[in-house]
DRENKEKOL-166791 format. One line per 3 residues: for each residue x negated, y negated, z negated of C-alpha. Coordinates in nm, 3 decimals. Example, Ala and Ser with C-alpha at 12.3 -4.5 7.8 and 13.67 -1.06 7.14 Angstrom:
-1.230,0.450,-0.780; -1.367,0.106,-0.714
This chain:
18.375,24.326,1.457; 18.305,24.114,1.761; 18.562,24.062,2.038
18.322,24.062,2.332; 18.424,24.021,2.695; 18.469,24.341,2.897
18.280,24.362,3.225; 18.584,24.282,3.445; 18.634,23.956,3.252
18.269,23.865,3.296; 18.293,23.916,3.670; 18.609,23.705,3.684
18.441,23.416,3.495; 18.136,23.425,3.723; 18.346,23.434,4.040
18.580,23.152,3.929; 18.277,22.930,3.870; 18.128,23.018,4.208
17.834,23.182,4.029; 17.711,22.835,3.918; 17.657,22.720,3.565
17.971,22.528,3.455; 17.773,22.253,3.275; 17.821,21.950,3.506
17.464,21.838,3.430; 17.319,22.177,3.531; 17.515,22.364,3.804
17.221,22.604,3.871; 17.272,22.920,4.073; 17.302,23.219,3.845
17.268,23.512,4.078; 17.050,23.626,4.369; 16.874,23.932,4.515
16.599,24.144,4.355; 16.312,24.298,4.544; 16.506,24.622,4.520
16.763,24.606,4.799; 17.016,24.785,4.579; 16.994,24.535,4.291
17.065,24.172,4.213; 16.935,23.919,3.958; 17.181,23.754,3.718
17.084,23.466,3.479; 17.445,23.377,3.397; 17.626,23.438,3.075
18.002,23.477,3.003; 18.004,23.254,2.698; 18.281,23.231,2.437
18.448,22.891,2.407; 18.565,22.996,2.057; 18.348,23.255,1.890
18.402,23.626,1.926; 18.368,23.686,1.552; 18.405,23.511,1.212
18.119,23.268,1.139; 18.035,23.215,1.509; 18.031,22.881,1.690
18.376,22.715,1.714; 18.555,23.020,1.571; 18.937,22.992,1.582
19.112,23.212,1.331; 19.445,23.149,1.500; 19.349,23.360,1.807
19.416,23.730,1.829; 19.139,23.976,1.936; 19.301,23.998,2.280
19.296,23.618,2.319; 18.932,23.594,2.209; 18.822,23.840,2.479
19.051,23.698,2.751; 18.922,23.492,3.047; 19.093,23.186,2.904
18.842,23.184,2.618; 18.538,23.219,2.835; 18.310,22.985,3.035
18.036,23.082,3.283; 17.698,22.926,3.193; 17.335,22.982,3.259
17.130,23.133,2.974; 16.981,22.796,2.874; 17.317,22.615,2.856
17.485,22.909,2.675; 17.222,22.886,2.400; 17.248,22.504,2.395
17.626,22.490,2.344; 17.614,22.746,2.058; 17.333,22.559,1.876
17.512,22.227,1.867; 17.882,22.287,1.802; 17.958,21.931,1.703
17.838,21.795,2.030; 17.984,22.075,2.246; 18.342,22.098,2.125
18.619,22.326,2.246; 18.776,22.033,2.432; 18.448,21.952,2.610
18.381,22.314,2.713; 18.737,22.351,2.844; 18.679,22.038,3.047
18.356,22.176,3.189; 18.539,22.495,3.284; 18.824,22.318,3.460
18.592,22.093,3.659; 18.363,22.384,3.759; 18.655,22.590,3.877
18.804,22.295,4.065; 18.468,22.238,4.245; 18.436,22.607,4.323
18.791,22.610,4.467; 18.711,22.306,4.683; 18.405,22.486,4.827
18.601,22.786,4.944; 18.593,22.814,5.322; 18.341,22.526,5.351
17.995,22.608,5.465; 17.695,22.503,5.260; 17.465,22.728,5.464
17.303,22.448,5.656; 16.978,22.620,5.743; 16.905,22.708,6.106
16.716,23.014,5.980; 16.994,23.269,6.006; 17.188,23.143,5.707
16.930,23.274,5.457; 16.853,22.941,5.285; 17.131,22.767,5.089
17.145,22.402,4.992; 17.403,22.208,4.790; 17.407,21.837,4.702
17.605,21.703,4.408; 17.552,21.426,4.152; 17.383,21.448,3.810
17.474,21.237,3.506; 17.220,21.175,3.233; 17.311,21.284,2.882
17.471,20.991,2.700; 17.564,21.122,2.353; 17.362,20.840,2.194
17.592,20.573,2.341; 17.825,20.469,2.059; 17.991,20.163,2.214
18.290,20.335,2.373; 18.356,20.561,2.668; 18.520,20.278,2.859
18.178,20.106,2.890; 17.994,20.419,3.013; 17.933,20.452,3.385
17.955,20.811,3.512; 17.934,20.941,3.867; 18.176,21.196,4.002
18.186,21.395,4.325; 18.470,21.469,4.563; 18.423,21.729,4.833
18.640,21.645,5.130; 18.677,21.835,5.454; 18.380,21.687,5.634
18.197,21.476,5.371; 18.098,21.435,5.011; 18.215,21.126,4.822
18.022,21.009,4.510; 18.209,20.752,4.305; 18.126,20.553,3.996
18.375,20.568,3.709; 18.388,20.284,3.456; 18.682,20.254,3.222
18.648,19.878,3.182; 18.652,19.831,3.558; 18.972,20.036,3.581
19.125,19.829,3.297; 19.023,19.509,3.474; 19.175,19.620,3.809
19.498,19.709,3.633; 19.522,19.357,3.492; 19.375,19.404,3.141
19.394,19.325,2.862; 19.022,19.249,2.832; 18.839,19.147,2.518
18.483,19.013,2.461; 18.196,19.250,2.530; 17.859,19.262,2.358
17.552,19.147,2.544; 17.298,19.029,2.285; 17.298,19.338,2.061
17.343,19.592,2.343; 17.058,19.846,2.395; 17.110,19.808,2.774
17.104,19.420,2.762; 17.454,19.423,2.919; 17.784,19.570,2.796
17.760,19.886,3.001; 17.560,20.207,2.972; 17.477,20.257,3.334
17.215,20.391,3.571; 17.166,20.445,3.940; 17.305,20.773,4.078
17.095,21.086,4.077; 17.147,21.316,4.376; 17.136,21.672,4.247
16.984,21.900,4.512; 16.996,22.278,4.467; 16.819,22.516,4.701
16.823,22.896,4.712; 16.568,23.082,4.925; 16.701,23.418,5.047
16.429,23.456,5.307; 16.158,23.714,5.287; 15.890,23.445,5.303
15.820,23.151,5.065; 15.968,22.810,5.131; 15.748,22.499,5.089
15.960,22.181,5.060; 15.764,21.862,5.115; 16.007,21.583,5.195
16.361,21.450,5.147; 16.494,21.210,5.411; 16.803,20.994,5.373
16.939,20.893,5.715; 17.160,20.598,5.628; 17.426,20.507,5.882
17.562,20.215,5.677; 17.513,20.026,5.352; 17.757,19.757,5.242
17.812,19.548,4.928; 18.097,19.650,4.701; 18.304,19.332,4.675
18.547,19.444,4.405; 18.583,19.154,4.157; 18.476,19.212,3.797
18.398,18.965,3.524; 18.368,18.982,3.143; 18.406,18.755,2.844
18.073,18.749,2.655; 18.109,18.812,2.283; 17.983,18.510,2.096
17.761,18.713,1.867; 17.515,18.426,1.811; 17.786,18.166,1.736
17.647,17.925,1.999; 17.955,17.873,2.224; 18.149,17.648,1.989
18.479,17.528,2.146; 18.452,17.747,2.450; 18.420,18.096,2.598
18.150,18.229,2.827; 18.239,18.426,3.139; 17.991,18.661,3.314
18.050,18.769,3.671; 17.953,19.141,3.683; 18.091,19.198,4.031
17.936,19.100,4.366; 18.188,18.856,4.501; 18.229,18.500,4.380
18.544,18.423,4.174; 18.720,18.096,4.259; 18.993,17.874,4.119
19.021,18.037,3.772; 19.331,17.915,3.586; 19.362,17.993,3.212
19.700,17.994,3.041; 19.702,18.091,2.675; 19.829,18.069,2.322
19.602,17.966,2.037; 19.634,18.093,1.680; 19.412,18.031,1.371
19.171,18.300,1.266; 19.014,18.591,1.456; 19.261,18.862,1.571
19.116,19.181,1.716; 19.449,19.340,1.814; 19.612,19.247,2.140
19.990,19.209,2.135; 20.226,19.187,2.425; 20.152,18.825,2.506
20.414,18.661,2.732; 20.482,18.305,2.848; 20.532,18.034,2.755
20.164,17.948,2.729; 20.129,17.598,2.578; 19.764,17.552,2.672
19.596,17.556,3.012; 19.254,17.488,3.155; 19.069,17.578,3.473
18.725,17.654,3.616; 18.658,17.594,3.991; 18.400,17.873,4.049
18.242,18.169,3.876; 17.922,18.269,4.062; 17.704,18.412,3.783
17.813,18.245,3.464; 18.076,17.987,3.360; 18.146,17.802,3.038
18.512,17.739,2.974; 18.584,17.438,2.750; 18.898,17.481,2.533
18.839,17.203,2.285; 19.146,17.014,2.414; 19.364,17.309,2.299
19.200,17.302,1.953; 19.251,16.922,1.937; 19.618,16.960,2.032
19.655,17.234,1.768; 19.541,17.008,1.485; 19.157,17.016,1.477
18.957,16.688,1.488; 18.698,16.778,1.747; 18.519,16.442,1.750
18.498,16.450,1.372; 18.346,16.800,1.380; 18.092,16.684,1.638
17.985,16.394,1.421; 17.939,16.626,1.120; 17.752,16.887,1.325
17.506,16.620,1.433; 17.458,16.489,1.077; 17.111,16.463,0.928
17.023,16.596,0.585; 16.818,16.328,0.411; 16.721,16.539,0.114
16.877,16.578,-0.225; 17.257,16.539,-0.206; 17.274,16.298,0.087
17.394,16.359,0.444; 17.391,16.083,0.709; 17.648,16.109,0.991
17.725,15.894,1.295; 18.043,15.687,1.301; 18.245,15.619,1.620
18.125,15.259,1.636; 17.759,15.371,1.638; 17.688,15.294,1.275
17.566,15.544,1.014; 17.755,15.674,0.711; 17.605,15.845,0.405
17.800,16.126,0.250; 17.742,16.341,-0.051; 17.745,16.720,-0.020
18.097,16.740,-0.164; 18.223,16.462,0.063; 18.072,16.637,0.364
18.250,16.962,0.277; 18.581,16.790,0.207; 18.567,16.610,0.540
18.461,16.927,0.724; 18.766,17.112,0.585; 18.992,16.825,0.680
18.860,16.809,1.038; 18.912,17.185,1.085; 19.283,17.142,1.028
19.466,17.480,1.050; 19.144,17.652,1.163; 18.996,17.682,0.809
18.799,17.995,0.908; 18.625,17.793,1.188; 18.772,18.026,1.453
19.082,18.056,1.664; 19.210,18.335,1.888; 19.306,18.277,2.252
19.559,18.517,2.403; 19.688,18.477,2.754; 19.603,18.539,3.120
19.348,18.435,3.376; 19.478,18.382,3.731; 19.198,18.384,3.991
19.107,18.414,4.357; 18.803,18.571,4.518; 18.564,18.470,4.796
18.669,18.769,5.001; 19.027,18.636,5.033; 19.212,18.931,4.881
19.485,18.708,4.734; 19.526,18.591,4.375; 19.492,18.832,4.088
19.576,18.817,3.718; 19.407,18.971,3.416; 19.526,18.927,3.057
19.271,18.851,2.782; 19.224,18.812,2.409; 18.919,18.644,2.255
18.811,18.453,1.947; 18.656,18.106,1.991; 18.448,17.943,1.718
18.451,17.578,1.619; 18.091,17.559,1.494; 17.757,17.703,1.594
17.528,17.916,1.381; 17.156,18.005,1.433; 17.064,18.192,1.746
16.928,18.540,1.681; 16.676,18.540,1.972; 16.638,18.629,2.338
16.653,19.002,2.418; 16.374,19.146,2.634; 16.497,19.274,2.965
16.467,19.651,3.024; 16.235,19.818,3.274; 16.371,20.051,3.539
16.222,20.354,3.712; 16.359,20.464,4.044; 16.295,20.732,4.299
16.404,20.551,4.612; 16.614,20.247,4.696; 16.864,20.160,4.961
16.945,19.825,5.119; 17.250,19.625,5.012; 17.358,19.586,5.370
17.229,19.750,5.685; 17.279,20.022,5.940; 17.073,20.310,6.079
16.760,20.316,5.859; 16.574,20.583,5.670; 16.429,20.641,5.326
16.164,20.913,5.282; 16.065,21.070,4.950; 15.757,21.296,4.937
15.828,21.603,4.729; 15.644,21.929,4.648; 15.847,22.242,4.577
15.767,22.609,4.643; 16.041,22.872,4.637; 15.941,23.234,4.648
16.182,23.485,4.810; 16.495,23.518,4.593; 16.404,23.203,4.391
16.624,22.904,4.330; 16.512,22.550,4.250; 16.663,22.214,4.167
16.557,21.852,4.163; 16.712,21.507,4.156; 16.668,21.195,4.365
16.750,20.874,4.184; 16.886,20.629,4.437; 16.865,20.258,4.344
17.026,19.951,4.500; 17.003,19.582,4.409; 17.381,19.536,4.410
17.698,19.737,4.371; 17.730,19.888,4.712; 17.865,20.173,4.923
17.628,20.388,5.129; 17.698,20.647,5.401; 17.414,20.887,5.466
17.298,21.244,5.515; 17.027,21.408,5.308; 16.776,21.626,5.488
16.512,21.855,5.332; 16.191,21.932,5.531; 15.978,22.240,5.497
15.610,22.242,5.603; 15.694,22.499,5.869; 15.946,22.269,6.038
16.255,22.414,5.876; 16.516,22.148,5.797; 16.824,22.165,5.574
17.083,21.898,5.616; 17.372,21.808,5.386; 17.721,21.716,5.488
17.778,21.339,5.529; 17.771,21.162,5.188; 17.953,20.846,5.088
17.801,20.713,4.766; 17.935,20.426,4.552; 17.662,20.264,4.342
17.748,20.041,4.038; 17.507,19.762,3.936; 17.602,19.492,3.682
17.553,19.148,3.832; 17.410,19.013,3.506; 17.100,19.239,3.560
17.046,19.107,3.913; 16.720,18.928,3.867; 16.556,19.209,3.673
16.658,19.465,3.930; 16.548,19.253,4.224; 16.211,19.209,4.057
16.180,19.587,4.013; 16.282,19.666,4.366; 16.049,19.413,4.529
15.870,19.506,4.756; 16.097,19.776,4.901; 15.867,20.029,5.070
15.989,20.272,5.333; 15.781,20.547,5.173; 15.894,20.601,4.817
15.722,20.801,4.546; 15.885,21.111,4.400; 15.749,21.043,4.053
15.660,20.678,4.000; 15.414,20.595,3.727; 15.541,20.359,3.458
15.240,20.137,3.525; 15.369,20.081,3.874; 15.691,19.924,3.745
15.643,19.544,3.743; 15.699,19.365,3.415; 15.982,19.116,3.401
15.915,18.978,3.051; 15.746,18.665,3.184; 16.056,18.590,3.394
16.298,18.573,3.103; 16.318,18.195,3.119; 16.375,18.202,3.492
16.657,18.455,3.453; 16.862,18.225,3.230; 17.113,18.003,3.409
17.034,17.635,3.444; 17.208,17.413,3.193; 17.056,17.076,3.282
17.304,16.809,3.178; 17.105,16.491,3.221; 16.772,16.311,3.168
16.792,16.358,2.788; 16.857,16.731,2.814; 16.594,17.000,2.776
16.747,17.186,3.070; 16.777,17.501,2.857; 16.398,17.561,2.846
16.088,17.447,2.656; 15.712,17.502,2.694; 15.582,17.631,2.360
15.249,17.450,2.286; 15.122,17.752,2.086; 15.177,18.047,2.316
15.203,17.834,2.641; 15.505,18.028,2.757; 15.822,17.868,2.890
16.106,18.005,2.678; 16.481,17.941,2.661; 16.590,17.674,2.420
16.682,17.822,2.082; 17.008,17.624,2.101; 17.100,17.679,2.464
17.063,17.303,2.528; 16.929,17.028,2.301; 16.854,16.661,2.344
16.479,16.702,2.323; 16.295,16.720,2.653; 15.939,16.856,2.675
15.738,17.085,2.456; 15.887,17.251,2.150; 15.732,17.527,1.940
15.925,17.855,1.990; 16.085,18.037,1.700; 15.847,18.329,1.735
15.534,18.115,1.692; 15.691,17.916,1.412; 15.778,18.241,1.238
15.432,18.381,1.274; 15.263,18.062,1.142; 15.487,17.995,0.845
15.650,18.325,0.744; 15.439,18.589,0.911; 15.222,18.678,0.602
15.525,18.702,0.375; 15.725,18.901,0.629; 15.430,19.141,0.675
15.433,19.211,0.300; 15.812,19.264,0.306; 15.789,19.491,0.609
15.506,19.692,0.437; 15.722,19.727,0.125; 16.023,19.831,0.342
15.814,20.094,0.516; 15.707,20.233,0.178; 16.067,20.243,0.062
16.177,20.414,0.384; 15.904,20.680,0.340; 16.021,20.751,-0.013
16.383,20.757,0.103; 16.290,20.998,0.381; 16.115,21.227,0.133
16.409,21.218,-0.110; 16.655,21.285,0.168; 16.450,21.580,0.292
16.440,21.732,-0.052; 16.810,21.665,-0.092; 16.889,21.857,0.229
16.679,22.151,0.098; 16.858,22.154,-0.234; 17.206,22.132,-0.082
17.197,22.497,0.022; 17.067,22.606,-0.323; 17.317,22.432,-0.551
17.086,22.403,-0.847; 17.016,22.138,-1.110; 16.767,21.961,-0.886
17.041,21.872,-0.642; 17.205,21.609,-0.862; 16.868,21.464,-0.978
16.757,21.424,-0.615; 17.087,21.267,-0.512; 17.046,21.002,-0.778
16.685,20.941,-0.670; 16.798,20.905,-0.306; 17.061,20.655,-0.410
16.801,20.448,-0.597; 16.574,20.433,-0.292; 16.868,20.353,-0.066
16.935,20.044,-0.280; 16.570,19.950,-0.271; 16.568,19.972,0.107
16.877,19.755,0.127; 16.723,19.489,-0.092; 16.405,19.488,0.116
16.600,19.442,0.436; 16.806,19.161,0.283; 16.484,18.982,0.181
16.345,19.017,0.530; 16.668,18.881,0.676; 16.648,18.584,0.442
16.298,18.504,0.557; 16.405,18.517,0.920; 16.700,18.288,0.855
16.470,18.028,0.699; 16.288,18.001,1.032; 16.616,17.932,1.217
16.718,17.678,0.951; 16.387,17.499,1.002; 16.439,17.497,1.376
16.789,17.360,1.333; 16.652,17.078,1.111; 16.398,16.977,1.378
16.636,16.947,1.668; 16.955,16.743,1.703; 17.202,17.011,1.806
17.511,16.943,2.003; 17.864,17.063,1.953; 17.852,17.199,2.312
17.534,17.398,2.378
C-alpha cells in the first residue's frame, strides 16, 4: 500500500513553494494557463522526501502512514527534478531535500507582497532574477573550498553574495592550514566560477514574446578589498626551510609578523596553540606571493642548516663516492654510509626531514583597516624532492564581463528566445570580472516589439582568486561592449604559452636562472624545474628530456596499462552483472578482477618509476640550492 499525498496536501506544498520548483538550481515555474479559460497547466509534482511505500527511494520505516502523507514529508518539484531525485538517492539525500524545501519556502515567503510583475504590458508578463549554481558533486576537496552564490531579497533590491567556507574561517581568525594548488583540478585551492544570473520569464499574453537582448545597466563596480591569503601546500617538496604564501584577495598585505612554535614531524591536527611563541620572523609585503624563511627556527631547534645545504649540493661521482663542499671552500669525499650518517646528524631532532609550525600571523592591509590576526598550522620540509611539473592553466568561457571599477556603463548580450502564450522560459547569464568585486546594476530584457522587462536593483558580489589573475585577464582582453550569448570555444584565447610569464620572478643575482629557461629542443621558455638554479641560459625541459630518453619505454608501459585497464573494465562489468545473480561465476569473476587490479597497479608503478628517472637525471645535471 502506498501512502500518497491527498489533494489538499499537494496544493499546500505547491503554494508554500510559490509554485516554483524547490531545486535551487532549477526554480522553474510549474503552473500557468491553458488555452481553455477554465483550465490551467501544471508541471509540478508533490514529491515524497521519504518514500510512500516499502522499497521506494529513501523509505523510512520509522514513519507512520499519516507522517508519510503529511506536508512535512513532501517537497514541490518540477517533473524533471522529481524524477532526478528518485533516480539518484545517494546524491539526493533526505537532508539535502529538506534543505531545498526550507530554502524554497523561505524565498517564497520573502516574495510575498513584493511585485515581480515588471512589464508595462498590463502585468501579463512575469520576470524573476535569481542566481544559479553549477552542479558540484564531483568536487571532493571539501565544502569549505567550494564557492557558492546565494541570493537575498530585500525590500528594494536583490543581493547576490558569494559564500566560501575558507574565507569565513580566515575572517574569523583561523586556524588555516596549507591548501593544494599543484594537484587541484581548478589550478587553485577553490572550486569557483563566475556567477550565473538565472532569468525566468512567463508570458501570459495572448501573443508571442520574442526576447532579443539582455542589458545590464551598471551604476557602480568596485573592487572587493577583503584580505585573503593562503599557505600553499608543499606538494612538490621544493620549499625547503620555508613556507609559501599566496595572496588570493585583492588588497596588498603588509607587515606580516609570524610567531610560532616548532615541533618535529608533520602534525595535521591543530591544537589550541597559545603563547609563548619562541620563534618569530616577518615579511614586509605580500602582493601576489611571498616566501617565508624559517631556517633560523630550525637552526635554533637543533638542525644544522649549513651542513644540510652542503650535503644537498653534493656531487655524486659514481660508485660509492660523494663529494661535498666544506666551509673553507675545499672539497670532501664521503662514502654513501658516511653521507647518510652525516645527513642524519645534521637533521638533529627532525629525523623525518619535516617540522610543524603552529602559531599566528599578525598583519596589516593596504586599505588601512587596522591589524588582524589569523592562526595557522603547517608542515615545513628540510629537503627538496623532485618537482612534479607545471600545471596547465584552465580556459574560461563567459557570457559577459563587468569592469573592476567604474560607474554608469552598460553591457549588452544578444539573445534569442520565443515564448508562446502561456509558455515559460529560463536562461542564464554568466557574469565575469577580472577581480573580486561588487557590482550594482539592473537587468533589462528587450522584446523585438519594444516591450521591456526590468529587474529590481541587484547588488552582486563576485569572487575571483587572485592567483588566477593573469589567466583571467588574458581571457577577458579585449573587453567588448557587445558580448556573445554563446561564445565558441575557439574564441577563447589560449594561455598555455604564457605559463612562464605567469610565474613570479625569482631572480636572485647574475648567477641565477631567474626562474626560467629556454628549452633548446621545443624553443619554449618554461619555468625552471627547481624554481631557481645557478645555471643561466638554455636548459632542456623535463618534457623534452622525457620524450627523448624515456618516451619509447613509457609508450610501451602506457600501452600495457591501457590493455590491463580494458581487461579490468571487462571483469568489473561482468562482476556487476553477476552480483545480482549470486551464482558460482560471481566468485570466479571477483578473483579475476582482483588479479587485473594488481596488474594495473604494477603497470602504474613502473610508469611512475620511469618518470622519476627523468627527474633524477635533471637533478644530477643542475646544482640545486637549499632555497629554491
